[in-house]
N, CA, C and O atoms as CSV, one atom per row, in Angstrom:
chain,resi,resn,atom,element,x,y,z
A,1,UNK,N,N,-19.450,-11.944,-97.935
A,1,UNK,CA,C,-18.995,-12.061,-96.587
A,1,UNK,C,C,-19.637,-13.156,-95.937
A,1,UNK,O,O,-18.987,-13.814,-95.124
A,2,UNK,N,N,-21.040,-13.491,-96.229
A,2,UNK,CA,C,-21.778,-14.730,-95.764
A,2,UNK,C,C,-23.117,-14.113,-94.879
A,2,UNK,O,O,-23.715,-13.040,-94.967
A,3,UNK,N,N,-23.270,-15.118,-94.125
A,3,UNK,CA,C,-24.545,-14.446,-93.209
A,3,UNK,C,C,-24.060,-13.297,-92.164
A,3,UNK,O,O,-22.954,-13.150,-91.643
A,4,UNK,N,N,-25.208,-12.559,-92.034
A,4,UNK,CA,C,-24.824,-11.536,-90.942
A,4,UNK,C,C,-26.131,-11.268,-90.236
A,4,UNK,O,O,-27.112,-10.912,-90.889
A,5,UNK,N,N,-26.183,-11.433,-88.872
A,5,UNK,CA,C,-27.392,-11.307,-88.059
A,5,UNK,C,C,-27.622,-9.978,-87.683
A,5,UNK,O,O,-26.640,-9.237,-87.688
A,6,UNK,N,N,-28.955,-9.413,-87.283
A,6,UNK,CA,C,-29.097,-8.208,-86.631
A,6,UNK,C,C,-29.928,-8.573,-85.234
A,6,UNK,O,O,-30.290,-9.675,-84.823
A,7,UNK,N,N,-30.093,-7.312,-84.682
A,7,UNK,CA,C,-30.737,-7.401,-83.453
A,7,UNK,C,C,-32.129,-7.848,-83.369
A,7,UNK,O,O,-32.568,-8.311,-82.316
A,8,UNK,N,N,-32.862,-7.731,-84.445
A,8,UNK,CA,C,-34.294,-7.796,-84.637
A,8,UNK,C,C,-34.362,-9.594,-84.448
A,8,UNK,O,O,-35.145,-10.163,-83.687
A,9,UNK,N,N,-33.439,-10.217,-85.254
A,9,UNK,CA,C,-33.678,-11.716,-85.200
A,9,UNK,C,C,-33.692,-12.201,-83.784
A,9,UNK,O,O,-34.568,-12.926,-83.312
A,10,UNK,N,N,-32.532,-11.689,-83.079
A,10,UNK,CA,C,-32.147,-12.137,-81.794
A,10,UNK,C,C,-33.239,-11.972,-80.668
A,10,UNK,O,O,-33.480,-12.834,-79.823
A,11,UNK,N,N,-33.983,-10.525,-80.790
A,11,UNK,CA,C,-35.133,-10.288,-79.970
A,11,UNK,C,C,-36.092,-11.016,-80.140
A,11,UNK,O,O,-36.630,-11.561,-79.177
A,12,UNK,N,N,-36.512,-11.185,-81.364
A,12,UNK,CA,C,-37.773,-12.111,-81.746
A,12,UNK,C,C,-37.425,-13.437,-81.224
A,12,UNK,O,O,-38.333,-14.117,-80.747
A,13,UNK,N,N,-36.208,-13.898,-81.253
A,13,UNK,CA,C,-35.914,-15.357,-80.983
A,13,UNK,C,C,-36.085,-15.526,-79.298
A,13,UNK,O,O,-36.553,-16.558,-78.815
A,14,UNK,N,N,-35.658,-14.413,-78.498
A,14,UNK,CA,C,-35.499,-14.353,-77.067
A,14,UNK,C,C,-36.773,-14.153,-76.375
A,14,UNK,O,O,-37.082,-14.751,-75.345
A,15,UNK,N,N,-37.534,-13.253,-77.005
A,15,UNK,CA,C,-38.737,-12.758,-76.250
A,15,UNK,C,C,-40.069,-13.430,-76.919
A,15,UNK,O,O,-41.138,-13.260,-76.333
A,16,UNK,N,N,-40.040,-14.135,-78.045
A,16,UNK,CA,C,-41.126,-14.799,-78.450
A,16,UNK,C,C,-42.454,-13.973,-78.437
A,16,UNK,O,O,-43.482,-14.493,-78.002
A,17,UNK,N,N,-42.444,-12.856,-78.847
A,17,UNK,CA,C,-43.464,-11.855,-78.603
A,17,UNK,C,C,-44.452,-12.042,-79.936
A,17,UNK,O,O,-45.597,-11.596,-79.861
A,18,UNK,N,N,-44.069,-12.605,-80.971
A,18,UNK,CA,C,-44.832,-12.703,-82.202
A,18,UNK,C,C,-44.427,-14.217,-82.620
A,18,UNK,O,O,-43.260,-14.518,-82.873
A,19,UNK,N,N,-45.412,-15.063,-82.665
A,19,UNK,CA,C,-45.220,-16.392,-82.787
A,19,UNK,C,C,-44.659,-16.515,-84.571
A,19,UNK,O,O,-43.745,-17.325,-84.722
A,20,UNK,N,N,-44.974,-16.036,-85.422
A,20,UNK,CA,C,-44.516,-15.902,-86.794
A,20,UNK,C,C,-43.002,-15.516,-86.747
A,20,UNK,O,O,-42.102,-16.228,-87.192
A,21,UNK,N,N,-42.838,-14.313,-86.159
A,21,UNK,CA,C,-41.334,-13.749,-86.214
A,21,UNK,C,C,-40.550,-14.825,-85.354
A,21,UNK,O,O,-39.443,-15.133,-85.793
A,22,UNK,N,N,-40.914,-15.346,-84.360
A,22,UNK,CA,C,-40.238,-16.397,-83.482
A,22,UNK,C,C,-39.887,-17.627,-84.206
A,22,UNK,O,O,-38.818,-18.201,-84.000
A,23,UNK,N,N,-40.792,-18.060,-85.078
A,23,UNK,CA,C,-40.545,-19.266,-85.698
A,23,UNK,C,C,-39.569,-18.878,-87.006
A,23,UNK,O,O,-38.765,-19.746,-87.346
A,24,UNK,N,N,-39.596,-17.636,-87.748
A,24,UNK,CA,C,-38.517,-17.173,-88.583
A,24,UNK,C,C,-37.188,-16.975,-87.883
A,24,UNK,O,O,-36.121,-17.350,-88.370
A,25,UNK,N,N,-37.274,-16.541,-87.053
A,25,UNK,CA,C,-35.865,-16.472,-86.109
A,25,UNK,C,C,-35.160,-17.889,-85.797
A,25,UNK,O,O,-33.962,-18.147,-85.907
A,26,UNK,N,N,-36.287,-18.812,-85.347
A,26,UNK,CA,C,-35.842,-20.026,-85.148
A,26,UNK,C,C,-35.151,-20.605,-86.337
A,26,UNK,O,O,-34.009,-21.059,-86.269
A,27,UNK,N,N,-35.863,-20.579,-87.424
A,27,UNK,CA,C,-35.327,-21.119,-88.695
A,27,UNK,C,C,-33.895,-20.636,-89.132
A,27,UNK,O,O,-32.974,-21.351,-89.526
A,28,UNK,N,N,-33.908,-18.997,-88.946
A,28,UNK,CA,C,-32.680,-18.682,-89.382
A,28,UNK,C,C,-31.544,-19.159,-88.701
A,28,UNK,O,O,-30.485,-19.452,-89.256
A,29,UNK,N,N,-31.806,-19.248,-87.312
A,29,UNK,CA,C,-30.692,-19.591,-86.311
A,29,UNK,C,C,-30.219,-21.005,-86.668
A,29,UNK,O,O,-29.032,-21.290,-86.823
A,30,UNK,N,N,-31.312,-21.932,-86.795
A,30,UNK,CA,C,-31.124,-23.505,-87.147
A,30,UNK,C,C,-30.288,-23.557,-88.672
A,30,UNK,O,O,-29.243,-24.193,-88.816
A,31,UNK,N,N,-30.837,-22.905,-89.580
A,31,UNK,CA,C,-29.987,-22.704,-90.793
A,31,UNK,C,C,-28.349,-22.201,-90.687
A,31,UNK,O,O,-27.379,-22.590,-91.338
A,32,UNK,N,N,-28.425,-21.363,-89.796
A,32,UNK,CA,C,-26.851,-20.755,-89.558
A,32,UNK,C,C,-26.055,-21.689,-88.851
A,32,UNK,O,O,-24.832,-21.581,-88.935
A,33,UNK,N,N,-26.609,-22.673,-88.104
A,33,UNK,CA,C,-25.762,-23.503,-87.141
A,33,UNK,C,C,-24.627,-24.304,-87.971
A,33,UNK,O,O,-24.893,-24.975,-88.969
A,34,UNK,N,N,-23.345,-24.151,-87.440
A,34,UNK,CA,C,-22.158,-24.672,-87.885
A,34,UNK,C,C,-21.713,-23.674,-89.159
A,34,UNK,O,O,-20.740,-24.039,-89.820
A,35,UNK,N,N,-22.263,-22.664,-89.454
A,35,UNK,CA,C,-21.712,-21.754,-90.505
A,35,UNK,C,C,-21.089,-20.351,-89.868
A,35,UNK,O,O,-21.387,-20.059,-88.710
A,36,UNK,N,N,-20.264,-19.533,-90.605
A,36,UNK,CA,C,-19.645,-18.712,-90.120
A,36,UNK,C,C,-20.718,-17.458,-90.244
A,36,UNK,O,O,-21.134,-17.086,-91.341
A,37,UNK,N,N,-21.100,-16.876,-89.053
A,37,UNK,CA,C,-22.171,-15.717,-89.021
A,37,UNK,C,C,-21.429,-14.708,-88.425
A,37,UNK,O,O,-20.671,-14.896,-87.474
A,38,UNK,N,N,-21.682,-13.372,-89.100
A,38,UNK,CA,C,-20.966,-12.256,-88.536
A,38,UNK,C,C,-22.193,-11.434,-88.062
A,38,UNK,O,O,-23.337,-11.383,-88.514
A,39,UNK,N,N,-21.462,-10.650,-86.756
A,39,UNK,CA,C,-22.608,-9.967,-86.068
A,39,UNK,C,C,-21.967,-8.505,-85.750
A,39,UNK,O,O,-20.996,-8.403,-85.001
A,40,UNK,N,N,-22.556,-7.420,-86.349
A,40,UNK,CA,C,-21.896,-6.017,-85.879
A,40,UNK,C,C,-21.801,-6.144,-84.298
A,40,UNK,O,O,-22.627,-6.725,-83.594
A,41,UNK,N,N,-20.716,-5.536,-83.887
A,41,UNK,CA,C,-20.405,-5.160,-82.384
A,41,UNK,C,C,-21.543,-4.334,-81.553
A,41,UNK,O,O,-21.648,-4.493,-80.337
A,42,UNK,N,N,-22.366,-3.464,-82.260
A,42,UNK,CA,C,-23.531,-2.682,-81.819
A,42,UNK,C,C,-24.542,-3.602,-81.325
A,42,UNK,O,O,-25.252,-3.167,-80.418
A,43,UNK,N,N,-24.752,-4.789,-81.738
A,43,UNK,CA,C,-25.672,-5.769,-81.248
A,43,UNK,C,C,-25.574,-6.109,-79.936
A,43,UNK,O,O,-26.551,-6.312,-79.215
A,44,UNK,N,N,-24.483,-6.178,-79.606
A,44,UNK,CA,C,-24.335,-6.321,-78.268
A,44,UNK,C,C,-24.915,-5.422,-77.112
A,44,UNK,O,O,-25.332,-5.834,-76.030
A,45,UNK,N,N,-24.864,-4.126,-77.540
A,45,UNK,CA,C,-25.427,-2.976,-76.813
A,45,UNK,C,C,-26.986,-2.987,-77.049
A,45,UNK,O,O,-27.801,-2.705,-76.170
A,46,UNK,N,N,-27.262,-3.298,-78.168
A,46,UNK,CA,C,-28.892,-3.191,-78.578
A,46,UNK,C,C,-29.349,-4.401,-77.953
A,46,UNK,O,O,-30.301,-4.272,-77.183
A,47,UNK,N,N,-28.852,-5.595,-78.128
A,47,UNK,CA,C,-29.539,-6.863,-77.226
A,47,UNK,C,C,-29.600,-6.720,-75.702
A,47,UNK,O,O,-30.575,-7.180,-75.109
A,48,UNK,N,N,-28.637,-6.125,-75.052
A,48,UNK,CA,C,-28.893,-5.759,-73.715
A,48,UNK,C,C,-29.761,-4.745,-73.307
A,48,UNK,O,O,-30.313,-4.779,-72.207
A,49,UNK,N,N,-29.929,-3.791,-74.164
A,49,UNK,CA,C,-30.929,-2.600,-74.060
A,49,UNK,C,C,-32.424,-3.104,-74.181
A,49,UNK,O,O,-33.355,-2.685,-73.493
A,50,UNK,N,N,-32.498,-3.996,-75.088
A,50,UNK,CA,C,-33.964,-4.455,-75.255
A,50,UNK,C,C,-34.225,-5.451,-74.161
A,50,UNK,O,O,-34.965,-5.153,-73.224
A,51,UNK,N,N,-33.661,-6.585,-74.246
A,51,UNK,CA,C,-33.580,-7.558,-73.164
A,51,UNK,C,C,-33.870,-7.442,-71.748
A,51,UNK,O,O,-34.623,-8.139,-71.069
A,52,UNK,N,N,-33.043,-6.300,-71.354
A,52,UNK,CA,C,-33.160,-6.190,-69.884
A,52,UNK,C,C,-34.520,-5.468,-69.572
A,52,UNK,O,O,-34.943,-5.534,-68.418
A,53,UNK,N,N,-35.153,-4.859,-70.419
A,53,UNK,CA,C,-36.480,-4.426,-70.294
A,53,UNK,C,C,-37.574,-5.673,-69.998
A,53,UNK,O,O,-38.661,-5.515,-69.442
A,54,UNK,N,N,-37.087,-6.829,-70.450
A,54,UNK,CA,C,-38.067,-8.117,-70.054
A,54,UNK,C,C,-37.647,-8.826,-68.870
A,54,UNK,O,O,-38.435,-9.325,-68.066
A,55,UNK,N,N,-36.195,-8.866,-68.765
A,55,UNK,CA,C,-35.600,-9.576,-67.682
A,55,UNK,C,C,-33.897,-9.500,-67.613
A,55,UNK,O,O,-33.201,-9.877,-68.556
A,56,UNK,N,N,-33.475,-9.083,-66.649
A,56,UNK,CA,C,-31.934,-9.069,-66.528
A,56,UNK,C,C,-31.284,-10.334,-66.964
A,56,UNK,O,O,-30.291,-10.402,-67.687
A,57,UNK,N,N,-32.020,-11.441,-66.391
A,57,UNK,CA,C,-31.139,-12.805,-66.835
A,57,UNK,C,C,-31.365,-13.104,-68.238
A,57,UNK,O,O,-30.619,-13.818,-68.908
A,58,UNK,N,N,-32.427,-12.533,-68.663
A,58,UNK,CA,C,-32.541,-12.862,-70.255
A,58,UNK,C,C,-31.651,-12.121,-71.077
A,58,UNK,O,O,-31.116,-12.601,-72.077
A,59,UNK,N,N,-31.442,-10.658,-70.567
A,59,UNK,CA,C,-30.240,-9.900,-71.099
A,59,UNK,C,C,-29.030,-10.798,-71.316
A,59,UNK,O,O,-28.608,-11.173,-72.410
A,60,UNK,N,N,-28.475,-11.121,-69.979
A,60,UNK,CA,C,-27.310,-11.790,-69.873
A,60,UNK,C,C,-27.275,-12.961,-70.772
A,60,UNK,O,O,-26.202,-13.284,-71.282
A,61,UNK,N,N,-28.533,-13.733,-71.049
A,61,UNK,CA,C,-28.219,-14.940,-71.701
A,61,UNK,C,C,-28.095,-14.467,-73.252
A,61,UNK,O,O,-27.231,-14.969,-73.972
A,62,UNK,N,N,-28.957,-13.523,-73.715
A,62,UNK,CA,C,-28.854,-13.037,-75.072
A,62,UNK,C,C,-27.314,-12.559,-75.334
A,62,UNK,O,O,-26.678,-12.954,-76.311
A,63,UNK,N,N,-26.838,-11.752,-74.448
A,63,UNK,CA,C,-25.511,-11.249,-74.637
A,63,UNK,C,C,-24.439,-12.472,-74.762
A,63,UNK,O,O,-23.626,-12.516,-75.685
A,64,UNK,N,N,-24.521,-13.436,-73.761
A,64,UNK,CA,C,-23.587,-14.567,-73.886
A,64,UNK,C,C,-23.906,-15.327,-75.229
A,64,UNK,O,O,-22.976,-15.717,-75.934
A,65,UNK,N,N,-25.178,-15.532,-75.573
A,65,UNK,CA,C,-25.519,-16.038,-76.895
A,65,UNK,C,C,-24.733,-15.672,-77.919
A,65,UNK,O,O,-24.117,-16.521,-78.564
A,66,UNK,N,N,-24.656,-14.287,-78.207
A,66,UNK,CA,C,-24.004,-13.531,-79.145
A,66,UNK,C,C,-22.432,-13.740,-79.237
A,66,UNK,O,O,-21.757,-13.924,-80.249
A,67,UNK,N,N,-22.014,-13.661,-77.857
A,67,UNK,CA,C,-20.541,-13.830,-77.817
A,67,UNK,C,C,-19.961,-15.300,-78.158
A,67,UNK,O,O,-18.830,-15.597,-78.542
A,68,UNK,N,N,-21.057,-16.116,-77.905
A,68,UNK,CA,C,-20.558,-17.592,-78.082
A,68,UNK,C,C,-20.838,-18.151,-79.599
A,68,UNK,O,O,-20.276,-19.152,-80.043
A,69,UNK,N,N,-21.703,-17.432,-80.267
A,69,UNK,CA,C,-22.317,-18.142,-81.615
A,69,UNK,C,C,-21.919,-17.263,-82.940
A,69,UNK,O,O,-21.944,-17.769,-84.062
A,70,UNK,N,N,-21.564,-15.955,-82.713
A,70,UNK,CA,C,-21.107,-15.449,-83.973
A,70,UNK,C,C,-19.748,-14.522,-83.842
A,70,UNK,O,O,-19.218,-14.191,-82.781
A,71,UNK,N,N,-19.380,-14.235,-84.971
A,71,UNK,CA,C,-18.244,-13.442,-85.270
A,71,UNK,C,C,-18.254,-11.921,-85.139
A,71,UNK,O,O,-18.669,-11.321,-86.131
A,72,UNK,N,N,-17.872,-11.200,-84.101
A,72,UNK,CA,C,-18.171,-9.784,-83.960
A,72,UNK,C,C,-17.214,-9.250,-84.959
A,72,UNK,O,O,-16.071,-9.643,-85.192
A,73,UNK,N,N,-17.944,-8.196,-85.559
A,73,UNK,CA,C,-17.230,-7.216,-86.526
A,73,UNK,C,C,-17.521,-5.702,-86.199
A,73,UNK,O,O,-18.479,-5.257,-85.566
A,74,UNK,N,N,-16.482,-5.017,-86.771
A,74,UNK,CA,C,-16.931,-3.473,-86.654
A,74,UNK,C,C,-17.819,-3.169,-87.810
A,74,UNK,O,O,-17.787,-3.660,-88.938
A,75,UNK,N,N,-18.679,-2.197,-87.278
A,75,UNK,CA,C,-19.782,-1.831,-88.467
A,75,UNK,C,C,-19.116,-1.391,-89.644
A,75,UNK,O,O,-19.539,-1.790,-90.728
A,76,UNK,N,N,-18.143,-0.634,-89.593
A,76,UNK,CA,C,-17.535,0.022,-91.001
A,76,UNK,C,C,-17.063,-0.992,-91.850
A,76,UNK,O,O,-16.827,-0.722,-93.028
A,77,UNK,N,N,-16.878,-2.249,-91.357
A,77,UNK,CA,C,-16.432,-3.286,-92.305
A,77,UNK,C,C,-17.564,-3.685,-93.102
A,77,UNK,O,O,-17.285,-3.973,-94.266
A,78,UNK,N,N,-18.788,-3.775,-92.758
A,78,UNK,CA,C,-19.802,-4.055,-93.586
A,78,UNK,C,C,-20.934,-3.048,-93.925
A,78,UNK,O,O,-21.970,-3.400,-94.488
A,79,UNK,N,N,-20.634,-1.589,-93.490
A,79,UNK,CA,C,-21.316,-0.750,-93.871
A,79,UNK,C,C,-21.971,-0.473,-95.434
A,79,UNK,O,O,-23.137,-0.150,-95.662
A,80,UNK,N,N,-21.067,-0.655,-96.271
A,80,UNK,CA,C,-21.303,-0.492,-97.632
A,80,UNK,C,C,-22.264,-1.390,-98.152
A,80,UNK,O,O,-23.129,-1.092,-98.977
A,81,UNK,N,N,-22.065,-2.602,-97.594
A,81,UNK,CA,C,-22.653,-3.731,-97.999
A,81,UNK,C,C,-24.099,-3.502,-97.610
A,81,UNK,O,O,-24.983,-3.648,-98.454
A,82,UNK,N,N,-24.397,-3.117,-96.250
A,82,UNK,CA,C,-25.629,-2.785,-95.709
A,82,UNK,C,C,-26.365,-2.069,-96.374
A,82,UNK,O,O,-27.524,-2.434,-96.571
A,83,UNK,N,N,-25.864,-0.801,-96.920
A,83,UNK,CA,C,-26.515,0.203,-97.756
A,83,UNK,C,C,-26.950,-0.566,-98.874
A,83,UNK,O,O,-28.141,-0.459,-99.168
A,84,UNK,N,N,-26.220,-1.329,-99.568
A,84,UNK,CA,C,-26.701,-1.849,-100.922
A,84,UNK,C,C,-27.792,-2.910,-100.627
A,84,UNK,O,O,-28.751,-2.939,-101.398
A,85,UNK,N,N,-27.754,-3.670,-99.729
A,85,UNK,CA,C,-29.059,-4.503,-99.253
A,85,UNK,C,C,-30.277,-3.639,-98.948
A,85,UNK,O,O,-31.373,-3.904,-99.443
A,86,UNK,N,N,-30.064,-2.507,-98.054
A,86,UNK,CA,C,-31.417,-1.658,-97.851
A,86,UNK,C,C,-31.921,-0.859,-99.163
A,86,UNK,O,O,-33.093,-0.509,-99.300
A,87,UNK,N,N,-31.041,-0.644,-99.985
A,87,UNK,CA,C,-31.367,0.082,-101.187
A,87,UNK,C,C,-32.018,-0.887,-102.160
A,87,UNK,O,O,-32.999,-0.533,-102.815
A,88,UNK,N,N,-31.507,-2.073,-102.266
A,88,UNK,CA,C,-32.019,-3.163,-103.137
A,88,UNK,C,C,-33.480,-3.885,-102.524
A,88,UNK,O,O,-34.325,-4.268,-103.332
A,89,UNK,N,N,-33.668,-4.014,-101.279
A,89,UNK,CA,C,-34.513,-4.691,-100.621
A,89,UNK,C,C,-35.554,-3.865,-99.881
A,89,UNK,O,O,-36.667,-4.391,-99.894
A,90,UNK,N,N,-35.483,-2.868,-99.331
A,90,UNK,CA,C,-35.867,-2.062,-98.388
A,90,UNK,C,C,-35.740,-2.514,-96.815
A,90,UNK,O,O,-36.352,-2.022,-95.867
A,91,UNK,N,N,-34.868,-3.487,-96.792
A,91,UNK,CA,C,-34.563,-3.611,-95.248
A,91,UNK,C,C,-33.618,-2.841,-94.549
A,91,UNK,O,O,-32.573,-2.430,-95.052
A,92,UNK,N,N,-33.995,-2.635,-93.339
A,92,UNK,CA,C,-32.931,-1.982,-92.576
A,92,UNK,C,C,-32.518,-2.520,-91.016
A,92,UNK,O,O,-31.620,-1.959,-90.388
């Protein structure tokens, strides 16, 4: 399928709470530039729900960023692959 982004990368990028995680999120987004990146639709709700706690405008920016930069997909399309990744790497 290619690259898939999750909410944590976007939250790290927009909030800059932790310098190391912010740098990693920047690196991921930079390496993903020009590539087809998939994004589960639930990320739209998650990014709004998290970023609005910081700032309504930041939440809008994050939401628009997702819409403009990623290919939204239904979660069931990638669910089995997500389970494999979690089982093999401990990621969630």
